[in-house]
C-alpha positions, -999 to 999 in steps of 0.1 A, spaced: 0 0 0 15 34 -10 11 58 19 20 95 19 25 109 54 19 146 54 21 163 88 -4 192 91 21 213 110 45 217 81 52 253 72 47 267 37 13 251 31 3 282 12 27 273 -16 19 249 -45 37 216 -39 62 204 -65 43 177 -84 74 168 -104 86 150 -73 54 130 -69 47 99 -91 20 106 -116 -4 81 -101 -1 98 -67 -6 134 -79 -44 136 -75 -43 122 -39 -15 146 -31 -37 175 -44 -66 163 -21 -42 162 9 -29 197 0 -64 211 -1 -70 195 33 -39 212 46 -51 246 33 -85 239 50 -66 232 82 -46 264 78 -78 285 76 -100 266 100 -75 254 126 -89 219 123 -88 190 98 -119 185 76 -145 161 88 -152 146 54 -144 146 17 -176 166 12 -162 193 34 -130 194 13 -151 196 -19 -172 224 -4 -140 243 5 -125 238 -30 -147 224 -57 -118 219 -81 -103 192 -58 -99 159 -76 -126 134 -67 -111 103 -83 -76 87 -87 -59 80 -120 -80 48 -124 -114 66 -118 -118 53 -82 -135 78 -60 -114 91 -31 -126 81 3 -118 94 37 -115 81 73 -112 103 103 -94 85 132 -85 105 164 -59 130 152 -56 117 116 -75 124 84 -68 96 59 -76 100 22 -74 68 2 -84 51 -30 -84 16 -44 -56 21 -69 -52 2 -102 -68 -31 -91 -99 -11 -80 -102 -30 -47 -98 -14 -13 -75 -31 12 -48 -43 -13 -12 -35 -17 -17 -10 -45 -41 13 -26 -31 50 -24 -33 67 10 -24 101 23 -24 105 61 -27 139 76 -20 143 113 -33 171 135 -8 192 152 -1 184 189 -20 216 199 -52 205 182 
């Protein structure tokens, strides 16, 4: 399973991330995570759902490169965005995941 760990308390979240360093198949999920970071920057909390991300920025990608819809899970201090990946089955090795952690102060 490909997992991107993106701490929310990173500085510079108002800058566009360098997508050239991100594999093509992970660029959409990275964009979703980036929008969640921007949301966190403005609201001092992580989003509660993908719907809240889409309300915040309607241009946020909704599917991965294989047309699987992005899903979310909120667990304690983490917001996890994930998709099924190329095999289109959740819970397999090729799933894409971006994990955003709340800052210790949250």
